[in-house]
N, C-alpha and C positions, 0 to 999 in steps of 0.2 A: 582677413579673419574676422568673424563676427560672433561674439559669444557673450550675450547680455543676460543679466538676471534681474531686469526691471521691466515693468509694464509701461507702455507709452501713456502719456498724460491723458489723452482723450479716453482711452479704454479704462484707465485707472479711475477716472471720474465716474464712469458707469458702474464699476465695481463698488466704489464708495457709496453710490446711490443704492445699489442692490443691498449692500450690507445694512445700511440704515433702515431701508424699507422693510427688509425681512425681520430685523430685530423689533422695530416699532409697530409694524402693521400686520405682519404675517404670524409671528410667533405667538401673539395673544390667541389666535385661533387654535394653536396647539394645546393650549391650556383649557380652553372652553369646549373644544370639539375634537379631542385627540383621535377618535376612532371613526370619524364621519367623512374622511377625505373622499372615499370612492362610493359611498352609499348613494343610491339613486332610488326614488327621487330624493334630492337633497332638501333638507329643511328650508322652507321659503325664506326665512330671515337670513340663514347662513348663506343661501344662494345669492341673495342681494349683496351681501358683503363681499363674497368671493368675486362676483362679476365686477363690482366696483374696483377691487384690487387688480383684477386682470386687465381692466381698462387702463388703469394707471401704468401697468407694465407695458401695454401696447403703446401708450402715449410716449414712453421712453424708448420705443423701438427695441424692446427686449423680449418680445413674445416669440416663443418657439424658435429660438435663434439657431437651432440645429438644422432648420430647413431653409431652403433658398428663398429669395425675394418673391419668386413666382407663386410661392405657397404661403406668403405672409411672414416669413422669417428673415433673418439677416445672413444666413449662409455662413455663420462663423466656423472657423476651423476648430480642430480639437483643442488647441492650446487655450483659446478664449473660452470655449465651452468648459474646459477643466477649471479655469479660474472662477467661472460663474458657479459651477456645481460645488465647488468648495464651500461657498456661502450657502447655497440652497440646501446642502446636506445637514444644516443645523435644524431644519424645520420639517415637520410632517407635511405641512400644507404648501410649502414653497414651490415644489415641483409643479403642482397643479396650477398655482397662481401664475407661474411663468410658462405654462404650456409645455412642460418637459417631463410629465409623469410617466412612469412605466406602468403597464407595457405599451401605453399609447404612443410613446415616442418611437419605439422600435417598429410598431405596426405602421405608424405614419411614414417612416423611412422606407419600409417595404412597399407601401402603396405608392409613394412618390417615385420609387425606382422602377417598380414592375407593373403598377396599376394602369389600366386603360383610362381613357378620358371619362368613360361612364362610371368606372369604379371610383375614380377620384372624386367625381361629383357626388356620388351617392354615399360613399363611406369616408373619404379623406376630409372633405370640406367641413362637414359637421363635427368631425373629430378635432380638427384644428381650431374650430370656433368654440370648442369646449362644451358643445351641446350634448355630446354623448361620450361614453367610455367604451373601450373595446377589450378583448381578451385574446391572449396568445395561447392556443391549446395544442401543446406538443407532447409533453411527458405522459407516460403511461404507467398504470399501477404495477405491472409486472416487470417493467424495464427501466423505470426512471427516465433519464435523459439520453439513454443509449439507443440511437436509431436502429441499430442491429437487432434490438429486441422488440421493436414496435410491431404490433399486429393490426392496429386500426387501419383499415384499407378502404379504397374506393374502386369501383368498377364502372366502366362506361356503359351507359344504357341509352342509346339513341343520342339525343341532344343533351342528356343529363349525365351527371355522375352520381352514384349512390354510395354513401359513406356508412360503414358499419364498424363499430368497435368502441373502445373505452379510452378516455383521457383522464389523467389524474393531476391535481394541483393546477387546474386551469384558473389562474388568478383573475378575479373580478367577473367571472362568467355570469354570476347571478345578476349583475347590474349592466352587463355589456349589451350594446345594440347589435354587435356582430362579433364573430369569433374568427380568428385566423388559424386554420386547422391544418396540421401537417399529417398526411396520410400516405400509406404505401399504395402506389398505383401500378407497380411492376414487380411482382414477387420474384422474378428471375434475375433482375438487374442487381448490380452492386449497390452498396449503401448510398453512394454518391449520386446514383441515377435512379433509385427505386421510388423516390418520394415526390409528391406534388403538394402544393400549398393552395388551399381554397378559402374563399371568403364565404362564411356561413352566417346568415342572419339568425339571431338567437331565437326568433319566433318560428323558424322553419320546423315543420312537423318532424318529430323523431329526435329532436335535440332535447334530451332529458337530463336535468341536473338531479342526480341521485341524492347527493347531500353536499352541503357547504361546510368546509372544514376550517376551523379556526386555528390561529396560532396560540401558543401557550399564553395563558393569561386572559384570553378572550372568552366570552361566553359563547355557547353553541350557536345562538342566533346571530352572532357577529361574524361568523366565519366567512371569509371572502375567497377561499381557494376550493374549487369545486371538483368533485368526481362527476364526469360527464359521460353519459351513454349516448352514442350516436347510433340510433336504431333505424336503419333504412332511411337515412337522411338524404333526400334528393335535392341536388342543386344544379342549376343550369351550367353548361360548359363555360359560359362567359364569366362565371365566378372563379375560374382558375386564375391564380396569380402567376404570371410568367407562363412557361411552357410545361407540358407534362414531363416529369422526371427532373424538374429544375428546383424541387422543393429544398434540397440541401443547400444549394447556392443561395436561394432566397433567405433561408434561415441565417446563413452566415452574414448576410448584409446587415442584419440588425444587432450582431453580437460584438464586433470589434470595438466600435466607438462606445457602445454601451458599457463595456467593461471599464473603460477609462472614466466614464461618467460616474459609475458606481464607486470606483476607487477614490475619486476626488470628493464624493459625498461622504465616504468613510473618513477622509481627512477632516471634513466639516464636523462630523460626529465626534471625532477624537479631540479636535480643538475645543469643542464645547465641553467635553469631559475634563480636559486639562484646565480650562478656565474654572470649572466648578471645583476641581481638586485644589487649585492654588488659592481660591477664595477661602475654601474650608480650612486649609492648613494655617492660613493667616488669621483665622477667626476663632479656632478651637484651642483651648488650653487643657492640658492634662499633665498630671504629675509635676506641676510647678512651672511648666513652660509651654509655649506654643507648639503645636504639631510641626510647624515649619522649622523649629529648632532641633527636631529629632533627626539624627543622622539617617536613619532608615527611611524616613519620609522624604528627606532631601534627595535620597536615591530615587524614590518614586518620581519626584518632579523632574530631576535631571534626565533619567532614562526616558520618561515620557516625552519630554521636549526633543531630545536627540532622535528618538525613533520616529517621531512625527515629522521632524525636519527632513530626515533621510528619505522617508517614504514619499513625502510631498514632492521632493525634487525628482525622485524616480518617476513618479506619475507625470509631472510636468515635462520631463525630458521625453517620455514616451509619447505624450500628446504632440510635442514639438516635432518628433521624428515622423509621426503620422502625417502631419501637415507638410513636412519637407519632402517626403518620398511619395505621398499619395498612393501608398501601396501597403496594405495591412500585412501582407506576407513577409515584408522586410522588417516588420516590427513584432513578429510573433513572440520572440523571446521576451521582449519588454512587456507586452500585454500579459503573457503568462505569469511573469514575475509579479506584476502589481496585483493580479488576481490571487496569487498565492499569499502575498503578504498582507492584504487588506484585512481578512478576518483575524489574523494574529495581532495586528495592530489594535483593532477594536478590543479584542480580548484583554490585552495587556493594559492599555491606557484606561479604558472604562473600568476594568477590574480594579485597578489601583484607586480610581476615583471612588468607587463603591467602598473600598476598604477604609479610606480616610473619613468617610461619612458615617462609618459604623452602622448601627441598626437603621438609621434614617436612610441609608443608601439603598436598602432593599425594600423600602416601603413604596406605596403608591403616591407618596407625597413628593417624590422626586422621580425624574424620568430615566434614572440610570439603569434600572434593570431592563427596561425596554431597549435602551441603547445597547446594553450588553448582549441581548439576544440577537441583535442585528448581525453579529459575527457569524452566526450559524446560517442565516439567510445568505449573507455575502459568500460564505464558504461553498455553497452548492448552487447558487444562482448562475445561470449561463455556463453550466458545467462545473462539476466538483473540483475543488482545489487539487485533489490527487491526480486527476487527469492532466491538469495544467503542469504539475510537477513532472510527470512523465514526459509530456511534450517538451518542456524546457530542457530537461536532461538530455533527451535525444538530440535536440537541435544544437545544444552546446557541444556534445560529444562528437557531432559530425565535423566540428572544426579542428579536431585533434586526430593524431595517428598513434598507433602503438609504438612502443620503443623498438628500434630496429634490431637490437641484440638482447643478450641476457640481462644486462643491467639498465636501469633507468638512464635517460639522457643527461640527468643532473648528477649522476654517480661521480663523486669527487675523485676517487682513484683513477677512473677512466678518463675524466676530464683533465686530470693532472698529467697523465701520460700523453694525451693529445696536445695539451698546451706546451709541454716540453718539446715534443716533436715539431710543433708549429714554430716555436721560437728558435729551435736549432736550425730549421730551414731558413728562417729570416737572417740568422747570423751568417750563414753561408753566403747569402745574397749580399749582405753588407760587406763581408770580408772579401767577397769575390774578386 
C-alpha cells in the first residue's frame, strides 16, 4: 500500500522556486499592467520584461510543462501540473510567463494530438514559443455552450470548406493569429458526430469581429471576448483538425485536464484571499480589540481554512487518479465535483476577505473584487456548473438500486426481524 501526502524533494524544490519567482518577479507585473496580459501588440518595454521572465522559466525546465519533451515541455502528469497551477493561480501574468495560458494551452494540446506536421509547424510552434496567441471559437449567441443548439456550419466545396455563422464570447479573437472553430458539418448526424474542428487564420476573408465584449469593470475598448461573424469563410481542407465529424472528440481533449488546472488556480486565488484576510484581522482594531479577537471573524478564518484544505485535497486526489488510470472517463465524477465546488469556494473565501476589509475591500486599491468575479467565470467556463451537477448525480445514482420492497433497506423493524431470524438459524446450527 502506498498513500503519501508529501511531494518528493526534487519536485518540491521546483515548487519552491516557482513560488519565490512568482511572488518576487511576476506579481509586480500584476500591479503595473493588470489588463495587458493578452493585448497584442504588447508594449515593447513590457514585452522585453516578459520575454526575460519566460527565458528564466525555460532555464529551469518549467516552460509549458503540460506538453511532452518533443514540443519543449516536460510532459508532467496532472498531479505535478496541479501543484504548479496552485501557485500560478495567484497571478494574472503567471500563466503566460510559464507558457500555460488559456485558451492557448488547450489549443496547443489539440494541435499536439490531432495536428498534422504542417499544422504543428505553422500554428503550434509559434504558439509554444509565445510569439502569437490563439482563440477557441465554440459558443454561440443563441445556444451558449450547448452543441445541440449550434447553427454555425461548414459545407464542402471542392478542396475547401466554407464556414457560415456566428460565434459568441470567442476569447482573445481580437489579438489571435488563428482561431480553432467548431462547426456543424453534418446536419443529419447525432451531436457527437455532427461537428468538425477547423484552424482558421484570423486574416481569412470573411472573419468579421462585430464587437469585443468586456467583462464587468473593463472599459469598452478593453473587451477581449468577441462576437464573431463567419461570413463565407473559405478554408482549405487541410485546415481540418482530425477527421470530419470528430469535432466533439477534439473538443473533449482540451477539457478534462483543463478543469483540474482551473480548480487548482482557484485554490491559488483563495489562498491569496485567505492570506489577505488573516493579515487584515491581525492589523485592524475596532470596538476596543483586534478583528482577530471577534468570534464571528474567527469563524470566517476557520471556515475558510477548512474549506480550502478540503477542496485542495479533492483536486489533488482527482489529479492523482487521472495520472493513475490514464482514463478521464474513470474520473468523471471527481472532475465534475471540483468543477462544481470551485466557484462556491471563491465566492465564500474571497467574499469573507472583502467583508473584513470593509470599504477598502470593494475599491480598486485592492484586487479582491476582481478575484470575487472569478467565481462567475469559473462557474460557466468549460460548461456550466449545473450541467456538471446533473452529470455527477446521474453517475452516482448508477451505483445504486431501488429498495426491493416497500421499506428502505435500512428500515429498523425490518432489519430487526431479519436479524432475529438470522441468529435463530445460527443457534440451531450451534445447538445442532
